[in-house]
C-alpha positions as CSV (number, residue, x, y, z in Angstrom):
1,X,89.2,82.6,-45.9
2,X,85.9,82.1,-47.7
3,X,84.7,79.9,-44.8
4,X,85.7,82.6,-42.3
5,X,83.8,85.3,-44.2
6,X,80.7,83.0,-44.4
7,X,80.8,82.5,-40.6
8,X,81.1,86.2,-40.0
9,X,78.2,86.9,-42.4
10,X,76.1,84.2,-40.7
11,X,76.8,85.6,-37.2
12,X,76.0,89.1,-38.5
13,X,72.6,87.9,-39.9
14,X,71.8,86.2,-36.6
15,X,72.7,89.4,-34.6
16,X,70.3,91.4,-36.9
17,X,67.5,89.0,-36.3
18,X,67.2,89.9,-32.6
19,X,64.1,91.9,-31.8
20,X,62.9,94.0,-28.8
21,X,61.3,90.9,-27.1
22,X,64.7,89.1,-27.3
23,X,66.5,92.0,-25.6
24,X,63.7,92.2,-22.9
25,X,64.1,88.4,-22.3
26,X,67.9,88.9,-21.8
27,X,67.2,91.7,-19.4
28,X,64.6,89.7,-17.5
29,X,66.9,86.6,-17.3
30,X,69.8,88.8,-15.9
31,X,67.4,90.5,-13.5
32,X,66.1,87.2,-12.2
33,X,69.6,86.0,-11.3
34,X,70.2,88.9,-8.9
35,X,68.7,89.9,-5.5
36,X,69.1,93.6,-6.0
37,X,71.4,96.4,-7.0
38,X,72.6,99.9,-6.1
39,X,73.6,102.8,-8.3
40,X,74.1,106.5,-8.5
41,X,71.2,108.2,-10.3
42,X,70.2,111.4,-12.0
43,X,66.6,112.4,-12.7
44,X,65.7,115.3,-14.9
45,X,62.3,116.4,-16.3
46,X,60.9,119.0,-18.6
47,X,58.5,120.4,-16.0
48,X,60.8,120.6,-13.0
49,X,64.0,122.7,-13.4
50,X,65.8,121.0,-10.5
51,X,68.0,118.0,-11.4
52,X,67.8,115.3,-8.7
53,X,70.8,113.1,-8.0
54,X,71.7,110.7,-5.3
55,X,71.9,106.9,-4.5
56,X,69.3,104.4,-5.6
57,X,68.9,100.9,-4.0
58,X,66.6,98.2,-5.4
59,X,65.5,94.8,-4.2
60,X,63.2,92.5,-5.9
61,X,59.4,92.8,-5.4
62,X,59.5,96.6,-5.9
63,X,61.5,97.4,-2.8
64,X,63.6,100.5,-3.2
65,X,65.4,103.3,-1.4
66,X,66.4,106.7,-2.8
67,X,68.8,108.9,-0.9
68,X,68.8,112.6,-1.7
69,X,70.4,115.6,0.0
70,X,67.3,116.3,2.2
71,X,65.0,113.5,1.3
72,X,64.7,109.7,1.7
73,X,62.1,107.8,-0.3
74,X,61.8,104.2,0.9
75,X,59.4,101.4,-0.1
76,X,59.0,97.9,1.1
77,X,56.9,97.1,-2.0
78,X,53.6,98.0,-0.4
79,X,54.1,101.2,1.7
80,X,56.1,104.2,0.6
81,X,57.7,106.7,3.0
82,X,58.8,110.1,1.8
83,X,60.9,111.7,4.5
84,X,62.1,115.4,4.4
85,X,64.9,116.0,6.9
86,X,64.5,119.8,6.7
87,X,61.1,119.6,8.4
88,X,61.5,116.2,10.1
89,X,58.3,115.1,8.4
90,X,57.4,111.8,6.6
91,X,54.5,111.3,4.3
92,X,53.2,107.7,4.2
93,X,51.2,106.2,1.3
94,X,50.4,102.9,-0.3
95,X,52.9,102.4,-3.1
96,X,50.2,101.5,-5.7
97,X,48.7,105.0,-5.1
98,X,51.9,106.8,-5.5
99,X,52.2,107.9,-9.2
100,X,55.9,108.9,-8.8
101,X,56.9,105.3,-7.9
102,X,59.6,103.9,-10.2
103,X,59.0,100.1,-10.7
104,X,61.5,98.0,-12.5
105,X,59.2,95.0,-11.9
106,X,56.4,96.8,-13.9
107,X,58.9,97.6,-16.7
108,X,59.9,94.0,-16.9
109,X,56.8,92.0,-16.3
110,X,53.8,94.3,-17.1
111,X,54.7,96.8,-19.7
112,X,55.9,94.4,-22.5
113,X,52.4,92.8,-22.9
114,X,50.8,96.2,-22.8
115,X,53.1,97.9,-25.2
116,X,54.3,97.6,-28.8
117,X,58.0,97.1,-28.6
118,X,60.7,98.1,-31.1
119,X,64.4,98.5,-31.2
120,X,65.5,102.0,-31.9
121,X,69.2,101.3,-32.0
122,X,71.9,98.8,-31.1
123,X,75.6,99.8,-30.7
124,X,78.1,97.4,-29.2
125,X,76.7,96.4,-25.8
126,X,74.0,99.1,-25.8
127,X,70.4,98.7,-27.0
128,X,67.6,101.3,-26.9
129,X,64.1,99.9,-26.9
130,X,60.9,101.9,-27.6
131,X,57.8,101.0,-25.6
132,X,54.5,102.4,-27.0
133,X,51.4,101.6,-24.9
134,X,48.6,99.9,-26.8
135,X,45.3,101.8,-26.8
136,X,46.3,104.2,-24.0
137,X,46.5,101.4,-21.4
138,X,49.3,103.1,-19.4
139,X,49.7,106.6,-18.1
140,X,52.5,107.6,-20.6
141,X,52.8,108.1,-24.3
142,X,56.1,106.4,-24.9
143,X,59.2,105.2,-23.1
144,X,62.8,104.7,-24.3
145,X,64.6,102.0,-22.3
146,X,68.4,101.9,-22.7
147,X,70.1,98.5,-21.8
148,X,73.8,98.2,-21.3
149,X,75.1,94.6,-21.1
150,X,71.4,93.5,-20.9
151,X,70.7,95.7,-17.8
152,X,68.8,98.9,-17.4
153,X,70.9,102.1,-17.5
154,X,68.4,104.8,-18.6
155,X,64.7,105.3,-19.2
156,X,63.1,108.3,-20.7
157,X,59.3,108.5,-20.3
158,X,57.2,110.9,-22.3
159,X,53.7,111.9,-21.1
160,X,50.7,112.7,-23.3
161,X,51.7,116.4,-23.3
162,X,55.2,115.7,-24.7
163,X,56.9,116.3,-21.3
164,X,59.8,114.0,-20.6
165,X,61.2,112.5,-17.4
166,X,64.7,110.9,-17.6
167,X,66.3,108.5,-15.1
168,X,69.9,107.6,-15.5
169,X,71.6,104.9,-13.5
170,X,75.4,104.9,-13.2
171,X,78.0,102.8,-11.3
172,X,75.6,99.8,-10.9
173,X,76.6,97.2,-8.4
174,X,74.7,94.0,-7.9
175,X,74.2,93.6,-4.1
176,X,71.9,91.9,-1.6
177,X,70.5,93.9,1.3
178,X,68.2,92.8,4.1
179,X,64.5,93.7,3.9
180,X,64.8,96.0,7.0
181,X,66.8,98.5,4.8
182,X,63.5,99.1,2.9
183,X,61.4,100.1,5.8
184,X,61.4,103.6,7.3
185,X,61.2,103.8,11.1
186,X,60.6,107.4,12.1
187,X,62.5,108.8,15.1
188,X,60.6,110.2,18.1
189,X,59.3,113.7,17.2
190,X,59.0,113.1,13.5
191,X,55.7,114.5,12.0
192,X,53.9,111.7,10.3
193,X,51.3,112.4,7.6
194,X,49.6,109.1,6.8
195,X,47.6,109.2,3.5
196,X,46.7,105.5,3.5
């Protein structure tokens, strides 16, 4: 009985020794084993009253597709297309110039070295990590990243005015999709506004 208690206490001590970098490494390792994923998503923000919801598809190297009621936002990692079906119009831009782009690759590979990381809470298979940019290097004040089973499920980003944007991912499925799914080919008659 004493031996069992000692084992449990030792395991508990090791669990407490995990830091934010350890959780990020687990996330990165899991991410590197997949090609992509799909999920339902909800986006809310303090400065826009409308809640956005739809489907989110992601493929490595910053390729993504967002399906909304009247919009499709698609990126092949370099170019981003924002299509509005109500007006049959697409706005084309370089992804790096699009401030609204959501990049899991940046969260995983760029932000950790540019932020101070800390664990806000750990409950069961859920961990919340706080990212605080060093010396104003990034365009946000703080970010709260929620990991469930070592994979992203929510991120809350706070800007320098205290406004928050929240992304929630539900029903995550690890899938592989061809690259052609992350390119937008406008139909004849579509108005094209190219900002590149």
